[in-house]
C-alpha positions in Angstrom: -34.0 -8.6 -39.8 -32.5 -9.9 -36.6 -32.0 -8.7 -33.0 -29.4 -10.5 -30.9 -29.0 -9.7 -27.2 -26.0 -9.7 -24.9 -26.5 -13.3 -23.9 -27.3 -14.7 -27.4 -31.1 -14.3 -27.1 -32.5 -13.5 -30.5 -35.5 -12.8 -32.6 -35.6 -12.9 -36.4 -38.3 -11.4 -38.6 -38.6 -11.4 -42.4 -40.8 -12.0 -45.4 -39.4 -14.6 -47.8 -40.2 -16.2 -51.1 -38.7 -19.0 -53.2 -35.5 -17.1 -53.7 -34.9 -16.6 -50.0 -36.3 -19.7 -48.3 -33.0 -21.2 -47.1 -33.8 -19.9 -43.6 -36.5 -22.6 -43.4 -33.8 -25.3 -43.6 -31.7 -23.9 -40.8 -31.7 -25.9 -37.5 -31.4 -23.4 -34.6 -31.0 -24.8 -31.1 -33.8 -23.9 -28.7 -35.7 -22.0 -31.4 -39.4 -21.6 -32.0 -40.7 -20.6 -35.4 -43.9 -19.1 -36.6 -44.7 -19.1 -40.3 -47.5 -16.8 -41.6 -48.4 -17.6 -45.2 -49.2 -14.6 -47.3 -50.3 -16.4 -50.4 -52.0 -19.6 -51.4 -50.4 -22.9 -52.4 -47.3 -22.9 -50.2 -46.1 -26.5 -49.7 -43.7 -27.6 -46.9 -42.4 -31.1 -46.1 -42.6 -31.4 -42.4 -41.1 -34.5 -40.9 -41.3 -36.3 -44.2 -45.0 -35.4 -45.0 -46.0 -32.7 -47.5 -48.4 -30.1 -46.1 -50.1 -27.4 -48.1 -50.9 -24.0 -46.6 -53.2 -21.3 -47.8 -53.1 -17.5 -47.5 -53.3 -16.2 -43.9 -52.8 -19.6 -42.2 -50.1 -19.7 -39.5 -48.2 -22.8 -38.4 -46.1 -23.1 -35.2 -42.9 -25.1 -35.2 -40.2 -26.1 -32.7 -36.5 -26.9 -33.2 -37.5 -30.6 -33.4 -39.5 -30.3 -36.6 -37.6 -31.2 -39.8 -38.6 -28.7 -42.4 -38.0 -28.7 -46.1 -39.5 -26.2 -48.6 -41.3 -27.7 -51.5 -43.1 -24.8 -53.0 -42.7 -21.3 -51.5 -44.6 -18.3 -52.6 -44.7 -15.7 -49.8 -44.2 -16.4 -46.1 -43.7 -14.1 -43.1 -41.2 -15.8 -40.8 -40.9 -15.1 -37.1 -38.2 -17.1 -35.2 -36.9 -16.6 -31.7 -35.1 -18.7 -29.0 -36.4 -19.6 -25.6 -33.9 -17.3 -23.9 -35.4 -14.4 -25.7 -39.0 -15.0 -24.8 -39.1 -17.5 -21.9 -38.2 -14.7 -19.5 -42.0 -14.2 -19.8 -42.8 -17.8 -19.2 -45.1 -17.1 -16.3 -47.7 -16.3 -19.0 -48.3 -20.0 -19.6 -50.8 -19.6 -22.4 -48.4 -17.7 -24.6 -45.1 -18.9 -23.2 -42.7 -21.3 -24.8 -44.6 -24.2 -23.1 -48.0 -22.9 -24.2 -50.6 -24.5 -26.5 -49.0 -23.2 -29.7 -45.7 -25.1 -29.4 -46.0 -27.9 -26.9 -49.7 -28.1 -26.1 -50.9 -30.7 -28.7 -49.7 -33.7 -30.5 -50.9 -32.5 -33.9 -49.3 -29.7 -36.0 -50.7 -26.4 -34.6 -52.2 -24.4 -37.5 -54.6 -21.5 -37.3 -56.4 -19.5 -40.0 -56.8 -15.7 -39.6 -60.3 -14.5 -40.2 -61.0 -11.3 -42.2 -62.2 -9.7 -38.9 -58.9 -10.5 -37.2 -56.6 -9.7 -40.1 -56.2 -6.0 -39.4 -55.0 -6.8 -35.8 -52.3 -9.2 -37.1 -51.1 -6.8 -39.8 -50.9 -4.0 -37.3 -48.8 -6.0 -34.9 -46.5 -7.1 -37.8 -46.0 -3.6 -38.9 -45.1 -2.6 -35.4 -42.7 -5.5 -35.2 -40.9 -4.2 -38.3 -40.6 -0.8 -36.9 -39.2 -2.0 -33.6 -36.7 -4.4 -35.0 -35.2 -1.6 -37.1 -35.0 0.7 -34.1 -31.7 0.9 -32.1 -32.1 2.0 -28.6 -31.8 0.6 -25.1 -35.6 -0.3 -25.0 -35.5 -2.3 -28.2 -35.4 -5.8 -26.6 -38.2 -5.0 -24.2 -40.3 -3.6 -27.0 -39.7 -6.6 -29.2 -40.7 -8.9 -26.3 -43.9 -7.0 -25.8 -44.7 -7.2 -29.5 -44.0 -10.9 -29.6 -46.3 -11.4 -26.6 -49.1 -9.5 -28.4 -48.7 -11.5 -31.5 -48.8 -14.8 -29.7 -51.8 -13.7 -27.7 -53.7 -13.1 -30.9 -52.6 -16.6 -32.1 -53.6 -18.3 -28.9 -57.1 -16.7 -29.0 -57.5 -18.1 -32.6 -56.2 -21.5 -31.7 -58.3 -22.0 -28.6 -61.4 -20.9 -30.5 -60.8 -23.1 -33.6 -59.7 -26.2 -31.7 -62.2 -25.7 -28.8 -59.2 -26.2 -26.5 -60.3 -27.1 -22.9 -60.2 -24.2 -20.5 -59.5 -26.0 -17.2 -56.4 -24.0 -16.8 -54.7 -26.0 -14.0 -55.0 -29.3 -15.7 -54.1 -28.0 -19.2 -51.0 -26.4 -17.8 -50.0 -29.8 -16.4 -50.5 -31.4 -19.8 -48.3 -28.7 -21.4 -45.6 -29.3 -18.8 -45.8 -33.0 -19.5 -45.4 -32.5 -23.2 -42.5 -30.1 -22.6 -40.8 -32.7 -20.3 -41.2 -35.3 -23.1 -39.2 -33.0 -25.4 -36.4 -32.9 -22.9 -36.3 -36.5 -21.8 -37.9 -38.8 -24.4 -34.5 -40.3 -25.3 -33.9 -41.5 -21.7 -37.4 -41.8 -20.1 -39.9 -44.1 -21.7 -42.6 -44.6 -19.0 -45.4 -42.5 -17.7 -44.2 -43.3 -14.2 -41.0 -41.4 -14.8 -42.7 -38.2 -16.0 -45.4 -38.5 -13.3 -42.6 -38.5 -10.8 -41.1 -35.3 -12.3 -44.5 -33.7 -12.0 -45.1 -35.0 -8.5 -48.2 -36.9 -9.6 -49.2 -40.5 -9.8 -49.5 -42.2 -13.3 -53.2 -42.8 -12.6 -53.7 -39.1 -11.8 -52.1 -38.2 -15.1 -54.2 -40.6 -17.1 -57.4 -39.3 -15.5 -56.4 -35.7 -16.3 -55.6 -36.5 -20.0 -58.9 -38.4 -20.3 -61.0 -35.6 -18.8 -59.4 -33.0 -21.1 -60.1 -35.1 -24.2 -56.5 -36.1 -24.9 -55.1 -39.6 -25.7 -53.2 -41.5 -23.0 -50.0 -40.1 -21.5 -48.1 -43.1 -22.9 -49.3 -42.3 -26.4 -47.4 -39.0 -26.4 -44.1 -40.6 -25.2 -44.4 -43.3 -27.9 -45.3 -40.8 -30.6 -42.3 -38.6 -29.8 -39.9 -41.6 -29.9 -41.4 -42.8 -33.2 -41.1 -39.3 -34.7 -37.4 -39.0 -33.8 -36.8 -42.6 -35.1 -38.4 -41.7 -38.4 -36.5 -38.5 -38.7 -33.2 -40.3 -38.0 -34.0 -43.1 -40.5 -35.0 -40.5 -43.1 -32.3 -37.8 -42.6 -29.2 -39.5 -41.1 -26.7 -42.2 -42.1 -26.8 -43.8 -38.7 -27.4 -47.5 -38.4 -30.6 -48.8 -36.8 -28.5 -50.0 -33.9 -27.0 -46.5 -33.4 -30.5 -44.9 -33.6 -31.9 -47.4 -31.1 -29.1 -46.6 -28.7 -29.5 -42.9 -29.1 -33.2 -43.3 -28.3 -32.5 -45.1 -25.0 -32.8 -48.7 -26.2 -29.8 -50.9 -25.2 -31.4 -53.9 -27.0 -31.9 -53.6 -30.8 -34.6 -56.2 -30.8 -36.7 -54.3 -28.3 -36.5 -51.2 -30.3 -37.3 -53.0 -33.6 -40.4 -54.6 -32.0 -41.5 -51.3 -30.7 -41.1 -49.6 -34.1 -42.8 -52.4 -36.0 -45.7 -52.5 -33.6 -46.5 -48.8 -34.1 -45.2 -48.1 -37.6 -46.2 -51.4 -39.3 -42.8 -52.2 -40.6 -39.3 -52.8 -39.1 -36.8 -49.9 -39.0 -34.8 -51.6 -41.7 -37.8 -52.1 -43.9 -38.9 -48.5 -43.3 -35.5 -47.1 -44.3 -35.4 -49.4 -47.4 -38.9 -48.2 -48.5 -37.8 -44.5 -48.0 -34.8 -45.0 -50.3 -37.0 -46.7 -52.9 -39.6 -44.0 -52.9 -36.9 -41.3 -53.2 -35.4 -43.0 -56.2 -38.8 -43.4 -57.8 
């Protein structure tokens, strides 16, 4: 079930199993995906690593995650693009730049408690009703339902992860992570992002430290490494091409960076991947 607006904004809603899981492989520009597992023992390969999900867990993914189904039983899929929902981006907790999608370095996963399950099921049922309606209020209604669903998810996430509640500083961290997604191929220093945020690098470092996060530089480097691993794993590009695409004019500089953080050179890493796939 899919709604598409007049300017290509969309929201997609469905329940899938192993016979209908091709949607998980689709790469949709500017999209955000929520997967709600309705059975135990679902397994996905996310950025090359297998992750098992149990019943009533929810994971939040961006267009930048590389997703492969390994074992699919039953999953509720919710996918939308930023133009559909970011018209409501002033609600920073549940917007496209919120904690669920760009607020943390780790894969965001929540588990629905038995006490909360009724609320989630009710919102999903309303979603299904709204997406099958055909009237001039449909898009607005779907946006409201999406916001309600994400609010429930944010509440769970902040409770489970004990997410800091210093709103101003946390919003800055989210904005920083969102900027990295936009510019990590061309901007590699904290100073460049600090300038975009009208802050000094020292101020950023202090905010990250107070909020219990790793250093600002860590998140830049992790994003570059993640993209490098994805390209080495899923493309036929040479190491030199990948280095250039990631903003490194000098192949040796890129190779040193990769080996320092990954433990092997890009060439060795790619060779090991090929050997493991054959095995």
